[in-house]
C-alpha positions in Angstrom: -4.9 26.8 -2.0 -7.4 24.7 0.0 -10.5 23.8 -2.0 -14.0 22.7 -0.9 -13.0 19.2 -2.0 -10.2 19.2 0.7 -12.8 20.2 3.3 -15.0 17.4 2.2 -12.1 15.0 2.6 -11.3 16.3 6.0 -14.9 16.0 7.2 -15.2 12.4 5.8 -11.9 11.2 7.4 -12.9 12.8 10.7 -16.3 11.1 10.6 -15.0 7.7 9.5 -11.8 7.6 11.5 -9.8 5.9 8.8 -8.1 7.3 5.7 -8.4 3.9 3.9 -12.2 3.6 4.5 -12.8 7.3 3.7 -10.9 6.9 0.4 -13.2 4.0 -0.5 -16.4 6.0 0.3 -15.1 9.1 -1.5 -14.0 7.0 -4.5 -10.4 8.2 -4.5 -7.2 6.3 -4.0 -5.8 6.2 -0.4 -2.5 7.8 -1.5 -4.4 10.7 -3.2 -6.5 11.2 -0.1 -3.4 11.1 2.2 -1.6 13.6 0.0 -4.6 15.9 0.0 -4.8 15.8 3.8 -1.0 16.5 4.1 -1.4 19.5 1.7 -4.3 20.8 3.7 -2.3 20.5 7.0 0.6 22.2 5.4 -1.6 25.1 4.3 -3.2 25.6 7.7 0.2 25.2 9.4 -0.8 22.5 11.9 -1.7 18.8 12.0 -5.4 18.2 11.7 -5.1 14.5 12.4 -2.9 12.2 14.4 -2.3 9.0 12.5 -1.8 5.5 13.9 -2.2 1.9 12.7 -5.7 1.8 14.2 -6.8 4.9 12.3 -6.8 8.7 12.7 -8.0 11.0 15.4 -8.4 14.8 15.3 -5.9 16.9 17.1 -7.1 19.7 19.4 -6.5 22.1 16.5 -8.2 19.7 14.2 -11.4 19.6 16.3 -11.6 23.4 16.1 -10.8 23.5 12.4 -13.4 20.8 11.7 -16.0 22.9 13.5 -15.3 25.9 11.3 -15.2 23.7 8.2 -18.6 22.3 9.0 -20.1 25.7 9.5 -19.3 26.9 6.0 -19.6 30.5 4.8 -21.2 32.1 1.9 -18.3 34.4 1.2 -20.7 37.3 1.2 -18.8 39.4 3.7 -17.1 39.3 7.1 -18.4 36.5 9.3 -16.0 36.5 12.2 -14.6 33.2 11.1 -11.0 32.6 10.3 -11.9 31.7 6.7 -14.4 32.3 4.0 -15.5 30.4 0.9 -15.0 32.2 -2.5 -17.0 31.1 -5.5 -14.8 31.3 -8.6 -16.8 30.2 -11.6 -17.5 26.5 -11.1 -15.0 26.1 -8.3 -15.1 27.2 -4.7 -12.0 28.0 -2.8 -11.5 28.2 1.0 -9.4 31.3 1.9 -7.8 31.2 5.3 -7.3 34.4 7.4 -3.5 34.9 7.3 -3.6 35.5 11.1 -5.6 32.3 11.9 -5.7 31.8 15.7 -6.2 28.4 17.3 -6.7 28.3 21.1 -5.5 31.9 21.4 -2.2 31.4 19.5 -1.4 32.8 16.1 -0.5 29.9 13.9 0.7 31.9 10.9 
């Protein structure tokens, strides 16, 4: 299940353009951050980033996903977005719509 922390990681990596540098700024190990990104990508069913020796770049789907991630949602009801944020005690969880569509194609 994707958490708010995963979203923060995705936003940081997208803004910084480097998993290694983002890990330093987030105070997490690079392998942990890489694993979290892979888990997030597995959950949404598409690659958010392309990776190369010179850094990372958002895929087309990643650009759209990042836009949704930055908008946030209170979880207080339907928002028309393909996800909502649920507060569960001290934690917050991102719940994806099982029929998430990216560029008009169902990805789940």
